[in-house]
Every structure is written in structure tokens, then in C-alpha cells.
C-alpha positions as CSV (number, residue, x, y, z in Angstrom):
1,M,17.4,-33.8,-26.3
2,L,16.4,-30.5,-27.3
3,K,17.9,-29.3,-30.4
4,N,18.6,-25.4,-30.3
5,K,17.1,-23.1,-33.2
6,E,18.3,-19.8,-34.2
7,V,16.3,-17.0,-35.0
8,V,16.8,-13.3,-35.8
9,A,16.5,-10.7,-32.9
10,W,13.2,-9.6,-33.8
11,K,10.9,-12.7,-34.1
12,M,13.3,-14.1,-31.0
13,M,12.2,-11.5,-28.9
14,L,8.7,-11.6,-30.2
15,I,8.3,-15.3,-29.4
16,R,10.2,-15.1,-26.1
17,L,7.6,-12.5,-24.6
18,G,4.9,-13.6,-26.5
19,I,4.6,-16.9,-24.7
20,M,6.4,-15.5,-21.2
21,L,2.4,-13.4,-21.3
22,L,0.7,-16.6,-21.7
23,L,2.3,-17.7,-19.1
24,L,1.9,-14.8,-16.9
25,S,-1.4,-14.3,-17.8
26,F,-2.3,-18.2,-16.9
27,S,-0.1,-18.3,-13.3
28,R,-2.5,-15.2,-13.0
29,W,-5.4,-17.3,-13.0
30,L,-4.6,-20.0,-11.0
31,L,-5.6,-17.9,-8.4
32,Y,-9.2,-18.1,-9.6
33,I,-9.2,-21.6,-10.5
34,F,-7.9,-22.6,-6.7
35,N,-10.0,-20.2,-5.1
36,I,-13.5,-20.4,-7.0
37,N,-15.3,-20.1,-4.1
38,S,-14.5,-17.0,-3.5
39,F,-15.7,-15.2,-7.0
40,E,-18.7,-17.8,-7.6
41,D,-20.9,-15.0,-8.3
42,L,-19.1,-14.2,-11.6
43,S,-21.0,-14.9,-14.6
44,I,-18.6,-16.5,-17.9
45,K,-18.8,-13.5,-19.7
46,E,-17.2,-11.4,-16.8
47,L,-14.7,-13.7,-16.2
48,V,-13.4,-13.7,-19.9
49,R,-13.8,-10.3,-19.6
50,L,-11.3,-9.5,-16.3
51,Y,-9.2,-12.4,-17.7
52,F,-8.3,-10.4,-20.6
53,I,-8.0,-6.9,-18.7
54,G,-5.5,-8.7,-17.0
55,F,-3.1,-8.3,-19.9
56,R,-2.6,-4.5,-19.7
57,F,-1.0,-5.3,-16.2
58,D,0.6,-8.6,-17.2
59,I,2.8,-6.6,-20.1
60,Y,3.6,-4.1,-17.0
61,T,5.2,-7.3,-15.2
62,L,6.1,-9.0,-18.6
63,V,8.6,-5.7,-19.3
64,I,9.5,-5.0,-15.7
65,F,10.9,-8.5,-15.0
66,N,12.6,-8.7,-18.6
67,I,14.6,-5.2,-18.8
68,P,17.8,-7.1,-19.0
69,F,16.5,-9.3,-21.4
70,I,15.1,-6.4,-24.0
71,I,17.8,-4.3,-23.5
72,A,20.8,-7.0,-23.8
73,Y,19.4,-8.2,-27.3
74,S,17.9,-5.0,-28.5
75,I,21.1,-3.0,-28.2
76,P,23.3,-2.2,-31.6
77,S,26.1,-4.0,-30.8
78,R,27.3,-7.1,-31.9
79,I,28.5,-8.5,-28.3
80,K,25.3,-9.8,-28.2
81,Y,26.3,-12.5,-30.7
82,N,29.0,-13.7,-28.1
83,K,28.3,-17.0,-27.0
84,I,29.3,-16.4,-23.5
85,Y,27.2,-13.2,-23.3
86,K,24.1,-15.1,-24.6
87,K,24.4,-18.1,-21.9
88,S,24.4,-15.4,-19.6
89,I,21.7,-13.2,-20.6
90,D,19.5,-16.6,-21.2
91,L,20.2,-17.5,-17.8
92,V,18.9,-14.0,-16.5
93,F,15.4,-14.4,-18.8
94,I,14.9,-17.9,-17.3
95,T,15.6,-16.7,-13.5
96,T,13.4,-13.4,-13.8
97,N,10.6,-14.7,-15.5
98,A,10.5,-17.8,-13.0
99,I,10.8,-15.4,-10.3
100,A,7.7,-13.5,-12.1
101,I,5.8,-16.7,-12.3
102,G,6.6,-18.0,-8.7
103,L,5.4,-14.9,-7.2
104,N,1.8,-15.5,-9.0
105,L,1.7,-19.4,-7.7
106,I,2.6,-18.4,-4.1
107,D,-0.3,-15.9,-4.1
108,V,-2.5,-18.6,-5.6
109,I,-2.2,-20.1,-1.3
110,Y,-1.4,-16.7,0.2
111,F,-4.8,-15.0,-1.9
112,R,-6.8,-17.7,1.1
113,Y,-6.1,-15.6,4.1
114,L,-6.0,-12.0,2.7
115,D,-8.4,-11.9,-0.2
116,R,-5.9,-9.5,-1.8
117,R,-2.8,-10.1,-4.0
118,M,0.2,-9.6,-1.8
119,C,1.9,-6.3,-1.6
120,S,5.2,-5.3,0.2
121,E,4.6,-7.6,3.2
122,L,6.8,-10.2,1.4
123,F,10.0,-7.9,2.4
124,T,8.9,-7.6,5.9
125,F,8.8,-11.7,6.1
126,V,12.5,-12.0,4.3
127,K,13.8,-9.4,6.8
128,N,12.5,-10.9,9.8
129,K,14.5,-13.1,11.9
130,D,12.1,-14.5,14.1
131,E,9.8,-16.4,12.0
132,N,10.9,-19.4,12.0
133,Q,10.8,-18.8,8.2
134,F,12.4,-22.4,7.4
135,N,9.7,-24.3,9.5
136,L,6.8,-21.9,8.1
137,I,8.4,-22.7,5.1
138,F,8.7,-26.2,4.9
139,S,4.9,-26.7,6.2
140,F,3.7,-24.2,3.0
141,I,5.9,-27.0,0.8
142,S,4.4,-30.2,2.5
143,D,0.6,-28.7,2.3
144,F,0.7,-27.2,-0.9
145,W,3.1,-29.3,-3.0
146,F,1.1,-29.3,-6.1
147,M,1.8,-25.6,-6.6
148,F,5.4,-26.9,-6.2
149,V,4.6,-29.4,-9.3
150,I,3.5,-26.4,-11.6
151,F,5.9,-24.4,-10.7
152,F,8.5,-26.6,-12.2
153,L,6.6,-27.4,-14.8
154,L,5.9,-23.7,-16.3
155,L,9.8,-23.5,-15.3
156,F,10.4,-26.4,-17.6
157,I,8.5,-24.8,-20.2
158,I,10.7,-21.7,-20.1
159,I,13.8,-23.3,-20.2
160,I,12.2,-25.0,-23.7
161,L,11.2,-21.8,-24.4
162,T,15.1,-20.3,-24.2
163,K,16.7,-23.2,-26.0
164,K,14.5,-23.6,-29.0
165,T,14.9,-19.5,-29.8
166,E,18.6,-18.8,-29.7
167,L,19.6,-15.4,-30.9
168,K,20.9,-15.9,-35.0
169,E,23.6,-13.5,-36.0
170,T,23.2,-11.8,-39.0
171,Y,26.3,-11.1,-41.1
172,I,26.9,-7.4,-42.0
173,T,27.3,-6.7,-45.9
174,D,26.8,-2.9,-45.1
175,K,28.3,-2.0,-41.7
176,K,26.9,1.5,-41.7
177,L,23.3,-0.1,-42.7
178,W,23.4,-2.5,-40.1
179,Y,23.9,0.1,-37.0
180,V,21.4,2.4,-38.2
181,N,18.6,-1.1,-38.1
182,H,19.6,-2.1,-35.1
183,S,19.3,1.6,-33.7
184,V,16.4,2.1,-35.2
185,F,15.1,-1.5,-33.4
186,F,16.6,-0.6,-30.3
187,I,14.7,2.9,-30.4
188,L,11.4,0.9,-31.0
189,I,11.6,-1.5,-28.5
190,L,12.5,1.0,-25.7
191,G,9.7,3.0,-27.0
192,L,7.2,0.0,-27.2
193,S,8.6,-1.0,-23.1
194,I,7.7,2.3,-21.9
195,I,4.3,1.8,-23.2
196,G,3.8,-1.1,-21.9
197,I,5.2,-0.4,-18.6
198,R,2.6,2.8,-18.7
199,G,0.1,0.7,-19.7
200,G,-0.8,2.8,-22.6
201,F,-0.8,6.2,-23.9
202,Q,-2.9,7.8,-21.5
203,L,-1.6,10.6,-19.0
204,K,-1.1,8.9,-16.2
205,P,0.6,5.2,-15.9
206,I,-1.4,2.4,-14.7
207,N,-1.2,1.9,-11.0
208,L,-3.0,-0.4,-8.0
209,Q,-6.4,1.6,-8.7
210,T,-6.4,1.3,-12.3
211,A,-7.9,-2.1,-11.7
212,T,-10.9,-0.5,-9.6
213,D,-12.1,1.2,-13.0
214,Y,-12.9,-2.3,-14.1
215,T,-14.4,-4.1,-11.3
216,I,-15.2,-4.1,-8.0
217,P,-12.4,-4.2,-5.6
218,K,-13.3,-7.6,-4.3
219,N,-12.3,-8.8,-7.8
220,T,-9.4,-6.9,-8.3
221,P,-6.9,-9.4,-7.7
222,L,-8.0,-11.5,-11.2
223,I,-7.0,-8.4,-12.9
224,I,-3.6,-7.7,-11.3
225,N,-0.9,-10.0,-10.5
226,T,1.5,-10.1,-8.0
227,P,4.6,-9.2,-8.8
228,F,2.6,-5.5,-10.5
229,S,1.3,-5.2,-7.0
230,I,4.3,-6.0,-5.4
231,C,6.3,-3.4,-7.4
232,L,3.6,-0.6,-7.4
233,S,3.1,-1.2,-3.6
234,S,6.6,-1.0,-2.4
235,T,7.3,2.3,-4.7
236,S,3.7,3.8,-3.2
237,S,4.4,3.6,0.6
238,A,4.4,7.5,1.0
239,L,1.5,8.7,1.8
240,N,0.4,12.0,-0.4
241,K,-1.0,15.7,1.9
242,L,-4.2,16.0,0.8
243,D,-6.4,19.4,0.7
244,Y,-9.7,18.4,0.1
245,F,-10.7,20.9,2.9
246,D,-8.7,24.1,4.2
247,D,-6.3,23.0,6.8
248,N,-8.0,25.9,9.1
249,E,-11.4,24.4,9.2
250,I,-10.8,20.9,9.0
251,E,-10.3,20.7,13.2
252,S,-13.7,22.1,13.6
253,L,-15.4,19.9,10.6
254,Y,-13.5,16.9,12.2
255,S,-11.0,16.0,14.5
256,P,-9.4,12.8,15.9
257,I,-8.8,14.7,19.1
258,H,-11.2,13.6,21.8
259,K,-11.8,15.5,24.6
260,N,-14.3,14.8,27.6
261,L,-15.5,11.4,26.9
262,K,-18.5,10.3,28.5
263,H,-20.9,7.5,28.4
264,N,-24.9,7.9,28.4
265,R,-25.8,4.1,27.5
266,F,-25.2,0.8,28.4
267,V,-23.3,1.0,31.5
268,K,-24.4,-0.2,34.6
269,N,-21.8,1.2,37.2
270,S,-18.1,2.8,36.5
271,S,-14.9,3.0,38.1
272,N,-11.7,4.0,36.8
273,K,-10.5,1.0,38.9
274,N,-11.8,-1.9,36.9
275,N,-8.9,-4.3,35.6
276,V,-8.7,-4.4,31.5
277,V,-7.9,-7.9,30.0
278,I,-8.7,-7.3,25.9
279,I,-8.6,-11.0,24.0
280,I,-7.7,-10.8,20.4
281,L,-8.9,-14.4,18.6
282,E,-6.5,-15.5,15.9
283,S,-8.8,-15.6,12.4
284,F,-12.4,-15.7,14.2
285,G,-14.6,-14.2,12.0
286,Q,-18.2,-13.6,12.6
287,E,-18.7,-16.7,10.5
288,M,-17.3,-19.4,13.1
289,I,-19.5,-18.1,15.7
290,G,-22.8,-19.9,16.5
291,F,-23.6,-16.3,18.2
292,Y,-23.7,-14.3,15.3
293,N,-24.9,-17.3,13.2
294,K,-28.2,-18.7,14.5
295,D,-28.8,-21.1,12.1
296,L,-25.8,-22.7,12.7
297,K,-26.8,-26.7,13.9
298,N,-22.9,-26.9,15.3
299,S,-21.2,-24.6,16.6
300,H,-17.7,-24.4,16.5
301,T,-17.5,-22.3,19.8
302,P,-19.9,-23.4,22.4
303,F,-18.1,-21.4,25.0
304,L,-17.5,-18.2,23.4
305,D,-21.6,-18.5,22.5
306,S,-22.0,-18.5,26.4
307,I,-19.9,-15.7,27.1
308,L,-21.7,-13.7,24.2
309,R,-24.7,-14.0,25.3
310,E,-23.7,-12.1,29.0
311,S,-22.2,-9.4,27.1
312,L,-22.7,-6.2,24.9
313,T,-22.2,-6.8,21.6
314,F,-21.8,-5.0,18.5
315,D,-21.4,-5.9,14.3
316,G,-17.8,-5.9,14.8
317,M,-15.7,-5.0,11.8
318,S,-11.9,-5.0,11.5
319,N,-9.7,-2.3,10.2
320,G,-7.4,-4.6,8.5
321,R,-7.3,-8.3,6.7
322,R,-4.2,-9.2,8.8
323,S,-2.6,-9.8,12.2
324,I,-0.1,-6.9,11.9
325,E,-2.5,-4.2,11.1
326,A,-5.1,-5.4,14.4
327,L,-2.7,-3.6,16.7
328,P,-2.4,-0.1,15.9
329,S,-5.9,-0.2,15.3
330,I,-7.1,-1.4,18.6
331,L,-4.0,0.0,20.7
332,C,-3.6,3.1,19.0
333,G,-7.1,4.1,17.1
334,L,-5.2,4.0,14.0
335,P,-7.2,2.3,11.0
336,S,-5.1,0.6,8.1
337,L,-5.2,3.1,5.4
338,M,-2.0,2.5,3.5
339,S,-1.0,0.1,0.7
340,T,1.8,-1.3,3.4
341,D,1.0,-2.1,7.4
342,Y,1.8,0.6,9.7
343,P,4.3,-1.3,11.8
344,T,6.6,-1.6,9.2
345,S,5.8,1.1,7.4
346,R,8.0,4.6,7.4
347,Y,5.8,5.9,9.8
348,A,6.2,3.5,12.3
349,I,8.5,6.0,14.5
350,N,5.8,8.3,14.9
351,K,4.7,9.2,18.2
352,V,1.3,7.9,19.2
353,D,-1.5,7.8,21.9
354,G,-1.3,4.3,23.0
355,L,-3.6,3.0,25.3
356,G,-1.2,1.3,27.4
357,S,0.4,4.7,27.8
358,I,-2.7,6.4,28.8
359,L,-3.7,3.8,31.3
360,K,-0.4,3.7,32.8
361,K,-0.5,7.9,33.8
362,N,-3.9,6.4,35.5
363,G,-2.4,4.1,37.7
364,Y,-2.3,0.9,35.3
365,S,0.0,-1.6,35.3
366,T,0.3,-2.6,31.4
367,A,1.3,-6.5,30.1
368,F,0.8,-7.8,26.5
369,F,0.5,-11.7,26.1
370,H,1.2,-13.6,22.8
371,G,2.8,-17.1,22.6
372,G,4.4,-16.8,19.5
373,N,8.3,-16.5,18.6
374,N,9.2,-13.3,20.0
375,G,9.4,-10.5,17.5
376,T,6.5,-12.0,15.0
377,M,4.4,-9.5,13.4
378,S,6.2,-6.9,15.1
379,F,4.1,-7.3,18.2
380,N,6.4,-6.9,20.9
381,S,7.4,-3.6,19.5
382,T,4.1,-2.2,18.5
383,S,2.6,-3.5,22.0
384,R,5.7,-1.3,23.8
385,S,5.1,1.8,21.8
386,S,1.6,1.6,22.8
387,G,2.4,1.7,26.3
388,F,2.1,-1.9,27.1
389,D,5.3,-2.5,29.3
390,D,5.4,-6.0,30.0
391,Y,6.0,-8.4,26.9
392,Y,5.6,-12.7,27.6
393,G,6.2,-14.7,24.1
394,R,7.4,-17.7,23.5
395,N,10.7,-16.9,25.4
396,E,9.2,-16.0,28.2
397,Y,7.1,-19.1,28.5
398,N,10.3,-21.1,28.1
399,N,9.6,-24.0,27.5
400,D,9.6,-25.5,24.1
401,T,7.6,-28.9,24.9
402,D,4.5,-27.1,24.0
403,F,6.1,-25.5,20.9
404,D,3.4,-25.9,17.8
405,G,6.4,-26.2,15.2
406,N,6.0,-23.2,13.6
407,W,4.3,-20.3,15.5
408,G,4.5,-20.9,18.9
409,I,3.1,-22.2,22.1
410,Y,-0.3,-24.1,21.9
411,D,-3.2,-21.5,23.3
412,D,-4.4,-24.3,26.1
413,K,-0.9,-24.0,27.6
414,F,-0.2,-20.3,27.0
415,L,-3.3,-19.2,28.4
416,Q,-3.0,-21.3,31.2
417,F,0.8,-19.9,31.6
418,T,-1.2,-16.3,31.2
419,A,-3.6,-16.9,34.1
420,K,-0.8,-17.4,36.1
421,K,1.3,-14.0,35.4
422,L,-2.1,-11.8,35.6
423,K,-2.2,-13.2,39.5
424,E,1.3,-11.4,39.8
425,Y,-0.2,-7.9,39.3
426,E,-1.7,-5.4,41.9
427,N,-5.2,-3.9,40.3
428,P,-5.7,-1.9,38.5
429,F,-4.0,-3.7,35.3
430,A,-4.4,-4.2,31.8
431,A,-3.7,-6.8,29.7
432,V,-3.6,-7.9,26.2
433,I,-3.9,-11.4,25.1
434,F,-3.4,-13.0,21.3
435,T,-4.1,-16.5,20.8
436,L,-2.1,-18.1,17.7
437,S,-3.5,-21.8,17.6
438,S,-5.9,-21.2,14.9
439,H,-3.4,-20.2,12.2
440,H,-2.0,-22.4,9.3
441,P,-0.8,-24.8,9.4
442,Y,-3.5,-25.8,11.9
443,S,-1.3,-27.7,14.7
444,L,-3.2,-29.3,17.7
445,P,-1.4,-30.6,21.2
446,N,-1.2,-34.3,21.1
447,D,-2.8,-34.3,24.9
448,Y,-6.2,-32.3,23.3
449,I,-9.1,-34.7,23.5
450,T,-12.4,-33.5,22.2
451,S,-15.3,-35.7,21.9
452,D,-16.6,-33.9,19.0
453,T,-17.1,-35.8,15.7
454,T,-18.5,-33.6,13.6
455,N,-16.8,-33.6,10.0
456,K,-14.7,-30.3,10.7
457,T,-12.0,-29.3,8.2
458,P,-8.4,-28.5,9.8
459,F,-9.1,-25.0,10.9
460,E,-12.4,-25.5,12.3
461,K,-11.1,-28.0,14.6
462,T,-8.1,-24.9,15.9
463,V,-11.2,-22.9,16.0
464,T,-13.0,-25.1,18.2
465,Y,-9.4,-26.2,20.2
466,T,-9.1,-22.4,20.6
467,D,-12.5,-22.2,22.2
468,H,-11.7,-25.1,24.6
469,A,-8.5,-23.3,25.6
470,L,-10.8,-20.1,26.3
471,K,-13.1,-21.8,28.0
472,E,-10.2,-23.7,30.7
473,F,-8.9,-19.8,31.1
474,F,-12.1,-18.3,32.2
475,N,-12.8,-21.7,34.4
476,T,-9.2,-20.7,36.0
477,I,-9.4,-17.1,36.4
478,S,-12.9,-16.7,37.7
479,K,-11.6,-18.1,40.8
480,E,-9.3,-14.8,41.2
481,D,-10.3,-12.2,43.5
482,W,-9.5,-9.8,40.6
483,F,-12.1,-11.6,38.1
484,E,-15.5,-9.6,39.0
485,N,-13.7,-6.1,38.8
486,T,-12.6,-6.9,35.5
487,I,-13.7,-5.5,32.0
488,F,-13.0,-8.2,29.5
489,I,-13.2,-6.8,25.8
490,I,-13.3,-9.7,22.9
491,T,-12.9,-9.5,19.4
492,S,-10.5,-11.3,16.5
493,D,-7.8,-9.6,14.5
494,H,-9.2,-10.0,11.3
495,V,-11.8,-13.0,9.7
496,N,-11.5,-16.7,8.8
497,P,-9.5,-18.0,6.0
498,E,-12.3,-20.6,5.1
499,H,-15.9,-19.2,3.8
500,K,-19.0,-21.2,3.5
501,F,-21.5,-18.8,3.3
502,N,-22.6,-16.1,0.7
503,S,-22.9,-13.2,2.8
504,Y,-19.6,-13.8,4.3
505,K,-17.9,-13.6,1.1
506,T,-18.7,-10.1,0.4
507,T,-16.5,-7.0,0.6
508,R,-18.1,-6.1,4.2
509,G,-18.1,-10.0,4.9
510,L,-15.0,-10.0,4.6
511,Y,-14.6,-7.8,7.8
512,Q,-17.1,-9.0,10.0
513,I,-15.6,-10.0,13.5
514,P,-17.1,-10.6,17.1
515,L,-16.7,-7.4,19.5
516,A,-17.7,-7.7,22.8
517,F,-17.6,-6.0,26.2
518,Y,-18.0,-8.5,28.5
519,A,-18.3,-7.5,32.5
520,P,-21.7,-8.5,33.9
521,E,-21.6,-6.2,36.9
522,I,-20.8,-3.5,35.0
523,I,-22.4,-3.4,31.5
524,E,-25.6,-4.1,30.4
525,N,-26.1,-7.4,28.7
526,K,-27.6,-6.6,25.2
527,S,-26.6,-7.3,21.6
528,V,-26.5,-3.9,19.9
529,D,-27.2,-3.4,15.6
530,E,-24.4,-1.0,15.2
531,M,-21.0,-1.3,13.2
532,A,-18.3,-1.1,16.0
533,Q,-14.3,-1.3,14.8
534,H,-11.3,-2.0,16.1
535,I,-10.6,1.6,16.4
536,D,-13.6,1.9,18.4
537,I,-12.4,0.0,21.6
538,G,-9.4,2.3,23.0
539,I,-11.7,5.3,22.9
540,S,-14.7,3.4,24.2
541,L,-13.0,1.3,27.0
542,L,-11.6,4.9,28.7
543,S,-15.0,6.4,28.6
544,L,-16.1,3.0,30.2
545,L,-13.4,3.6,32.7
546,D,-14.3,7.5,33.3
547,I,-10.6,9.0,31.7
548,N,-11.2,11.6,30.5
549,D,-7.8,12.5,29.1
550,T,-7.6,14.1,25.7
551,T,-6.6,11.7,23.8
552,F,-6.2,10.8,19.8
553,S,-8.3,8.4,18.2
554,F,-9.8,7.9,14.5
555,G,-12.6,5.9,16.6
556,R,-15.8,6.6,18.0
557,N,-17.1,6.1,21.4
558,V,-19.9,3.3,21.4
559,F,-21.0,4.4,25.4
560,D,-21.8,7.6,23.8
561,S,-25.3,7.9,21.5
562,I,-24.6,11.1,20.3
563,Q,-21.2,9.5,18.4
564,N,-22.8,8.0,15.0
565,P,-21.4,4.4,13.7
566,F,-18.8,4.3,11.0
567,F,-16.4,2.2,9.2
568,M,-13.4,2.4,7.1
569,C,-10.4,0.6,5.7
570,Y,-8.5,-0.1,2.7
571,S,-8.8,-2.9,0.5
572,N,-7.5,-3.9,-2.9
573,N,-6.3,-0.5,-3.5
574,S,-9.8,1.3,-2.7
575,Y,-10.7,2.5,0.5
576,I,-14.1,1.7,1.9
577,F,-16.5,3.7,4.3
578,S,-20.1,3.1,6.0
579,D,-21.9,5.1,8.1
580,G,-23.9,1.6,8.9
581,K,-26.8,2.1,6.2
582,Y,-24.9,2.5,3.3
583,F,-20.9,1.0,1.9
584,M,-19.0,3.0,-0.4
585,Q,-16.0,2.5,-2.3
586,S,-14.0,5.5,-3.6
587,D,-10.6,5.6,-4.8
588,G,-10.1,8.7,-2.3
589,N,-11.2,11.1,-5.3
590,D,-14.4,9.8,-7.1
591,I,-16.8,7.7,-5.9
592,K,-16.8,3.9,-7.2
593,K,-19.6,2.3,-5.8
594,I,-22.2,2.2,-3.2
595,F,-24.5,-0.7,-2.0
596,D,-27.7,0.1,0.6
597,I,-26.4,-2.6,3.4
598,K,-29.8,-3.2,5.1
599,K,-31.8,-4.1,2.2
600,D,-28.4,-5.7,-0.3
601,K,-26.4,-8.1,2.1
602,T,-24.4,-9.7,-0.6
603,L,-23.6,-6.3,-2.0
604,K,-24.5,-7.0,-5.3
605,N,-26.5,-4.0,-6.5
606,N,-24.5,-0.8,-6.8
607,I,-26.8,2.0,-6.3
608,Y,-24.5,4.7,-7.4
609,K,-25.4,6.4,-10.5
610,G,-22.6,9.3,-10.7
611,D,-25.1,11.3,-8.5
612,N,-22.9,13.1,-6.2
613,N,-24.9,15.7,-4.9
614,K,-27.0,12.7,-3.1
615,W,-23.8,11.2,-1.4
616,H,-21.8,14.2,-0.8
617,E,-22.3,14.1,2.6
618,L,-21.1,10.1,2.8
619,D,-17.9,10.8,0.6
620,K,-17.5,14.0,2.1
621,E,-17.3,11.9,5.8
622,L,-14.6,9.9,4.4
623,K,-12.4,12.7,3.1
624,L,-12.2,14.4,6.4
625,R,-10.9,11.2,7.9
626,L,-8.4,10.7,4.8
627,Q,-7.2,14.1,4.9
628,Q,-6.8,14.0,8.7
629,Y,-4.9,10.7,8.5
630,N,-2.6,11.3,5.8
631,N,-1.5,14.6,7.0
632,R,-1.3,14.0,10.2
633,M,0.4,10.4,9.4
634,I,2.9,12.9,7.3
635,N,3.7,15.3,10.2
636,N,4.2,13.0,12.9
637,K,0.6,14.1,14.8
638,L,-1.0,11.0,15.9
639,Y,-1.5,12.5,19.4
640,Y,-2.5,15.1,21.5
């Protein structure tokens, strides 16, 4: 049985907070221990350095989560010696610190899907009632039970710590002196707490971008902790108006308004009456696809490889790391450049020039297909606000015999349902199809039989299964009259959660996805060594269809040789911009790193030496787009 030990206030607080700081740093570092392959290029010296730098951010979390405890036990009042009062505060101490530790442990696993610390998307999941939370939570518990073992061990330590350090009452010999001493102690504790929250004595408090002062964005998850990331992202969701350039001149320097769309390459013949089918494959990074990896002995995607060989393909790049970020990029030309995703941000009600809306004005019927639970990831609302009128999800499928138990309807069943529904539309139509089976927990239908005996991970097996489902889908629709008159765009929402090749573990590799245009009678069959990103899809498609409506998009038309390739995204609290030759990381004001992606594919050699004049144009191109993005988002000007 545990014996309580009474200690005076200053010693009790020092012991508790000191040990909790060590537990927080330990739980933070578990992210590295369980995801070591994502950071295998770091030396022991660098790991030690990053671990201790992280204490600066751990102290922030320590103070924020222990504010009730700190105030309650430092106030100059003798109520803190009351037995019920002490038990209540001790319970709060255990609860708040357990939550902080728990958030760090959740991210040990969640990191594998985002390659960054969790931000305010946690609140989106909690608020969304259509996500089958209980099934997903149960699946998480069964697959990653060991994290719960670690959590309860750490919780046990916190409970022991609390019981072993009960507050000892100090007796008054001089009442006035007692209150003076304890008032000084209270002011001192508050002062130290403020310094801890600010991260030191510097002019500006620490924030999410502070971590990039110490390392490249890819490694910042080792420095910051999850509670810090959530707290700072939830309070920084409002964009700031930027004034790098004068408002009167910026439109002449760069504008997301596109006029007179033209195509002068890669097109055999075009017509504004072509059907459009955009296929978004869940978690299909380039790393998973044999077409992009010629040395891969056993491709996970034999059918997709065959389609890509007959397509116009690019070095595809996603503008975000989550599914919810993909749709605004693909359907509205809006990259993910905020700490939160667009569909759940305060700007989600902004007017947009959605791809579906423009196609409808040109005589198209529009539909969106995703076999998931209706409402998941805000797909239904995002697709409709982008102009896709008809939505088909798990509810419309209306047969839970084919429900995977977690996310929705198995891909092969839902794709056949989609093929049947497409027959009902008159030409021209535009459809978006989003697969789901290659998502954790990687379920496969019982009737799926494969002769593939190679040793694959559960994720890789679902990739091969979805490839099979895609093959069956094409076998079905290829018999339809509308097939030959259809342009297919094939891409992915984001990259795969598992990485085996070093080239895909880089900041660039974490965004490399397939991006292809398949229409053998309309578009040339060619592999183009150029970056093309999600936000390029819509504007390029309109050009291909000879739709010359003036429209809004931050992307470029890949069928126009005059428009230069570029890529931009927001990763680990830093902006990334590339012109296809160099890869730049910036905090929005100052350049942090630059890599030559042609000569340095693993992005290990930072060639930026503070020589801003040399890189002025690259920096300027980023800032032009950032200012247009922020100011137009704030002023609801995401349309023509």
C-alpha cells in the first residue's frame, strides 16, 4: 500500500512538475522510437540535440496543462490545506497530465499517416458524428494495444507521484509574515509560469514555426509535442493580411484569375463535349506504383501501371497530407496553406469557383462518388460547394452487407455501383470517384481471392486489392458508349503511410503522388518530367475541354507550355515552394533551406547560405502567392 509523504509547497511543486516534465519529454520521444525509419538519417549527436531542445516546448505544455494545479497550490491562502480541496486539485493534476501524455501517445501512431504532429483536426473528428468513431476507436485499440499499456503505466506513475508528494501544512508563528512570504512565492511562480509559456525572455513567444529555427520541417515533430501543436494551431487558425507587395501592383505581378485558357501541347483533338471522370485513389503515393519505380520487382499495381503507360503522366504532387485537404485543391484550385484544413476553417463558407460549377454552366451533369459514411471528411459539403450536385455514399449504396466495418463500402463493390450509376447520366457528365479501402485498418472483403503469394504488409495488400477493383471497374465501363469520349484524370489524395525507399522519406517524397490524364484518342501518351500538383488539375481540364470561362485557381495549365511548373504546400509550420529545380522552405518571411532537387534527390545538402539576392526570384514567387492566398481568403475573393 502506498504511503503518503507530505512536503512543503515549493518542494512539492518542484518534484511534481520536474517529474512530469521528464514524462512529457519521454512520451514526446516515443514518436521517434516507434517511427525510427522516418528519421533514419539523423546522427546520435543530432538526436540528442533535438531531444533537449524539445524541453523548451515541453515546458509550455507542462505549464498550460498544470495552470489549475500551479495556481491552486501557490495562492496565499490557507484553503489549500483543506483535505477536500487538496484531493480535488490532486485529481485535476492527475487528469490534465494524463490527457497531455495521452495526446503524445496517440500521435505516435497518427504520425504515420501525416508525417507531422496532430493539430486542431482532433476537434473536427470529435465533433463529426458521421465518422463511426466507436468502430474506429475500437480498431485503433485492437491494432495498437501496446500504446494503451504504455499509457496506463505512465498514468500509474503519475498517481504514485501525486500520492507521494502531498502538500504539508506550514504552521503560522507570524501571520503577517506568512502571507507576505506566500504572496511573494505566488508572484514568483506566476512569473516563472509566464516565462515558461513564452518559451523564454525573447520578444515574441514561441510558436509552431519556432521549431524550424532548430531543424528542417521534416524533423520538427521530434522537437514539439502534440498538446503544444494542438493548442497553437487552434489559436492560430485566422490568417494574417500580408503586405509584401502593394495592392495596386500585385495583380500585375501574379494573379490567380485565369483568362483565355489555351492548350498548345499534348493534345491530339479536343471538344467541350468530352465526359470527365476524376479518380482519386486513397493513399496511393508514387512509392506504391510500379510505373514510377522501374526497379520494383513485384508491382503492387499491375493494372494501374498499364493505364499509366498509355497516359500523359507528370511528377504528381499533393498540396496537402490529408484526404480532407485534397478536394479543395483538386476541385477549387486551393492549396492547403493554413494550419487547419479549408473545409473546417472559418473560411469554409467563402464563395469559390468550383470545377463542377463551371462545368455545369457548360452543360455538364455532375456527381461525386465515395463509398464512405456520408459526411466523412466533409466530402459531401465540399463536393456540393464545388458544384457537384449528386452525391453517392454509403447511404445511397444502401447495402451494408458490403460495409467494411469502419470507413464504408469495399472498393470493388462500390466501383461497380458507380459504373452502374454513370450509365444513367446523359453526355456530357463529370464525375469524381474517391476510393477508400487502402485506409487503415486495411480491411479486405471475404470474397476477394488473389493468387498473389508475395509477402506484403496489410496496407500493400489493400493497394493491390484496390488496383484489382480498378481493373474490374474499367472492364465494366469500357463496354459503355460513353467510354471512348471520356477524359480520365487519375491521382491520389496523398502519399502512402508506409515508406521503404529513402527517396520517398524526404520532404519532397512525402508529397509525390500519381497524376495522369488518360484519353488515348484525345491526349498524347507521354511521361513528362515536370511537377504537376492537385491545384493544376481543374484549370488544365478546362483548357483541355476548350472552356474559356474566366476562372479562379492557384494552379497552372499543364497544357500551356508558357506556364512554368511550380509546387507549394504548408508542412510542419513551414511553407514549401518549388519551381521544379529547387526546393525552398520558408517561414513566410525568411528563407530557411534550399535544395537542388535535380542533384540532391534526398534533400540532404542545404545550399542556402543567407545569400538572399541569389534567391530573390524564388522567394518572390512564393510571397506573391501567399499574399494573394491570405488576403483573398480573408476578403472572400476566391472567385472571379
